[in-house]
C-alpha positions as CSV (number, residue, x, y, z in Angstrom):
1,M,11.9,-4.6,-12.4
2,R,13.2,-7.7,-14.2
3,M,10.2,-9.5,-15.8
4,V,9.8,-13.2,-16.2
5,A,7.2,-15.0,-18.2
6,F,4.1,-15.6,-16.1
7,D,3.6,-19.2,-17.1
8,R,3.8,-20.9,-13.7
9,M,2.1,-20.8,-10.3
10,V,3.4,-18.3,-7.8
11,A,2.7,-19.5,-4.3
12,S,3.1,-17.9,-0.8
13,L,3.1,-20.3,2.1
14,P,2.2,-19.2,5.6
15,G,5.3,-18.2,7.5
16,K,7.5,-18.3,4.4
17,E,6.5,-15.0,2.8
18,R,9.0,-12.3,2.1
19,V,8.6,-9.7,4.8
20,A,9.6,-6.1,4.3
21,R,9.3,-3.6,7.1
22,S,7.8,-0.3,5.9
23,F,7.0,2.5,8.3
24,G,7.8,0.0,11.1
25,I,5.0,-2.3,9.9
26,P,5.8,-5.8,8.6
27,I,4.4,-6.2,5.1
28,R,4.1,-9.8,4.0
29,I,4.6,-9.9,0.2
30,H,2.8,-12.8,-1.5
31,A,3.4,-12.2,-5.2
32,T,5.4,-9.6,-7.1
33,G,5.1,-8.0,-10.5
34,A,8.5,-9.5,-11.3
35,E,7.2,-13.0,-10.5
36,T,3.9,-12.5,-12.5
37,G,5.3,-10.9,-15.6
38,G,4.0,-7.6,-14.4
39,A,0.4,-8.8,-14.0
40,I,-0.2,-8.3,-10.3
41,G,1.4,-7.7,-6.9
42,I,-0.1,-9.0,-3.6
43,W,0.7,-8.3,0.0
44,D,-0.9,-8.1,3.4
45,S,-0.3,-6.0,6.5
46,Y,-1.6,-5.3,10.0
47,L,-2.3,-1.7,11.0
48,E,-2.7,-0.4,14.6
49,P,-5.7,1.7,15.5
50,G,-5.3,5.1,13.8
51,G,-2.8,3.6,11.3
52,G,-3.0,4.2,7.6
53,P,-1.3,6.3,4.9
54,H,-1.5,10.0,4.1
55,W,-3.4,11.1,1.0
56,H,-1.8,10.0,-2.2
57,T,-2.5,9.3,-5.9
58,H,-1.2,6.3,-7.9
59,T,-0.5,7.0,-11.5
60,L,0.5,3.5,-12.6
61,E,-1.8,1.0,-11.0
62,T,-5.3,0.1,-9.8
63,E,-5.2,-0.8,-6.1
64,A,-7.6,-3.2,-4.3
65,F,-7.9,-4.0,-0.6
66,R,-9.8,-6.7,1.3
67,V,-10.3,-6.2,5.0
68,I,-9.5,-9.4,6.9
69,S,-9.9,-8.1,10.4
70,G,-10.6,-4.7,12.0
71,D,-12.6,-1.7,10.9
72,F,-11.4,0.7,8.3
73,R,-12.5,3.9,6.7
74,F,-11.6,4.5,3.0
75,W,-11.5,7.8,1.2
76,C,-11.4,7.9,-2.6
77,G,-11.9,11.3,-4.2
78,D,-15.1,12.6,-2.6
79,L,-16.4,9.2,-1.5
80,V,-16.0,7.7,2.0
81,L,-16.8,4.1,3.0
82,E,-16.4,2.3,6.3
83,G,-16.2,-1.4,6.5
84,G,-15.1,-4.4,8.5
85,P,-14.1,-8.0,7.6
86,G,-15.1,-9.0,4.1
87,T,-15.2,-5.4,2.8
88,T,-13.4,-5.1,-0.5
89,V,-12.6,-1.7,-2.2
90,T,-11.0,-1.1,-5.6
91,L,-9.3,2.2,-6.0
92,P,-8.7,3.6,-9.5
93,P,-5.5,5.2,-10.6
94,H,-5.3,9.0,-10.8
95,V,-7.8,9.5,-7.9
96,P,-6.5,10.7,-4.5
97,H,-7.2,8.2,-1.7
98,R,-6.2,7.1,1.8
99,W,-7.5,4.7,4.5
100,E,-7.3,4.3,8.2
101,N,-7.9,1.7,10.9
102,I,-10.8,3.3,12.8
103,G,-11.2,0.4,15.2
104,T,-9.8,-0.2,18.6
105,T,-7.7,-3.3,17.7
106,P,-5.1,-4.0,15.0
107,G,-6.6,-4.6,11.6
108,Q,-5.4,-6.7,8.7
109,M,-5.9,-6.1,5.0
110,I,-4.7,-7.7,1.8
111,G,-3.5,-5.3,-0.9
112,I,-3.5,-6.1,-4.6
113,V,-2.1,-3.9,-7.4
114,S,-2.5,-4.3,-11.2
115,P,-0.3,-4.1,-12.9
116,G,2.2,-5.4,-10.4
117,G,5.3,-3.5,-9.3
118,F,4.1,-1.2,-6.5
119,E,4.7,-3.9,-3.9
120,A,8.4,-3.3,-4.5
121,F,7.8,0.1,-2.8
122,F,7.8,-1.7,0.6
123,I,11.0,-3.5,-0.3
124,E,12.7,-0.2,-1.3
125,M,11.5,1.5,1.9
126,E,13.2,-1.3,3.9
127,R,16.3,-1.3,1.7
128,T,16.9,2.4,2.0
129,G,15.8,2.8,5.7
130,A,13.8,5.8,4.6
131,N,12.5,7.4,7.7
132,T,11.9,11.1,7.1
133,P,9.0,12.5,5.2
134,A,11.4,13.8,2.5
135,E,13.1,10.4,2.1
136,V,9.7,8.6,1.8
137,L,8.4,11.3,-0.6
138,A,11.4,10.6,-2.9
139,I,10.6,6.9,-3.0
140,E,6.9,7.6,-3.6
141,T,7.8,9.8,-6.5
142,A,10.0,7.1,-8.0
143,F,7.0,4.7,-7.8
144,G,4.6,7.1,-9.6
145,I,2.9,8.5,-6.6
146,I,1.7,12.1,-7.0
147,N,-0.3,14.5,-4.8
148,S,1.3,13.0,-1.8
149,G,0.3,14.4,1.6
150,L,4.0,14.1,2.5
151,A,4.7,17.0,0.3
152,D,2.6,19.1,2.7
153,V,4.5,17.6,5.7
154,V,7.9,18.4,4.0
155,A,6.7,22.0,3.3
156,G,5.4,22.4,6.9
157,R,1.7,22.5,5.9
158,G,0.1,19.8,8.1
159,D,0.2,16.1,8.7
160,G,-0.7,14.9,5.1
161,R,-3.9,13.1,6.3
162,S,-6.4,16.0,6.5
């Protein structure tokens, strides 16, 4: 990631965000680590009922989510929390986690990482057209994700979400 000095405002205007499609979901990217001197990355996405990632562990960044609409369940280590609009969770690095839209309608969340850079994962997913669990796992690994549930999928040991 090419860094620039973070000495100016970074703005994201409605309808003018960079959109990357990851897992078939449009991810609207509002600020990148490259734009903020590595300080932060911000995006938002809509998830259909039942949508959400497999278990995974970040090694490089803290992740925070704010629920805008819908109902979500968050798992972080041994803790489980359910929340709707206004719920904010902060997930530490090096702790396995996942989340899922447990509602009956699409839900929206804002995601934030610090330091920034992980938001480029979504851009890389779109750029490569990664579609199989093995292809996605390779990109996750490149972005510092470990303990990925996709490793179980690739090895034929389940769906990565249990």
